N, C-alpha and C positions, 0 to 999 in steps of 0.2 A: 542358639545360633550359632552354623560355623563362619571359621573370618571370612571367607569364599565369598562367605553369602553377604553379611557385612559393609567388605567391600561392594560386590553386586550390586544392593544398594543403595550402598551411599554414593555409584556411581549413578545408579539412576535417581538419584535425585536431584546432582549436583547437576547430570543432563538437563534435567529439565529445567531450573533455576535456571540458568543458558538459554534455555529454549525461547521464556515463558519470556525473557527479557528480551530479544531479538527479535518475539515479536510482534513488542510493542510496538503503539502505529508511531509514526515520527510529525511531532509537531505539524498540523495544518489540513494530517489528512480524513480526520474524527469530520472536517467538514463537507466529503464529497460524497457522503453515504446519505444524504439528507436528498440527492436526485442521482444516483449512481451508485442502492442499492442491492443486493441480489436480485430484488423480485424483479428490480432495474429493465431484466433483458426481453420483452416483451414492451419495450418502450422503447424512441428512441435515446434515453439516457442510459447506453449498456452502464451493465453490472462493472467494475475496474476491476476484481475478486482476479489471476490466472491470467489479465489480460498480459502482454509481452512489456516488460519497461520500456524497452525503447524504442516503445510505440507509443506510450502514453506520457511522454516525458516527450514527444516530435510536435505528438496535438497541443498540450498544455505551453509550448512556449513557442508553435505556433497559432495559441489561443492569443498568447500575448503578443507575443510582435503585433496582431491581431494581423494577421494573415490565412487567417483558417475559419468561418462567415459563424456567430458563434453568435446568440440568442441572449448568455448573462457570462459562459465562461471568459471568455474574451478579461473583464471587469477582473471576474473572479483571482484568472492567471496572472495579472499584473505584478500581485499581492503579495507573492510569491517568490524568491533569487532563484535562480539555476539548481540550486545546491538542494535547493528546497522542492524545485522540482524534483530533482534526480533521485531522490530520498523516498518521495512520497513514491512516485515511477514501482521503484525497483522493490520496498515494502509492500503494494497493491497486486505489482508478480506474485508473488510468495506467497501474496494470501488460495487459498485454495475457491477451486468457484464455484 
């Protein structure tokens, strides 16, 4: 293997490691998948993957404040700080639908 190929292979491995670290879900995001999974698109509970981060965060904040009607999301949202809501929203926005 030439030095160039070794460098390219090393770069690919390092980039894939970096990608996997940034792809990890933030704390709390896994609690969303029970209702908002990729298969949820046909139901009232929309899938969150690929949804704009601002839209997710705005809706979560509205649920938290009690200004958006909900069956359970108002109670769930109250368990998250605004920083956690933004982190979860950013992560879901980066996921492929």
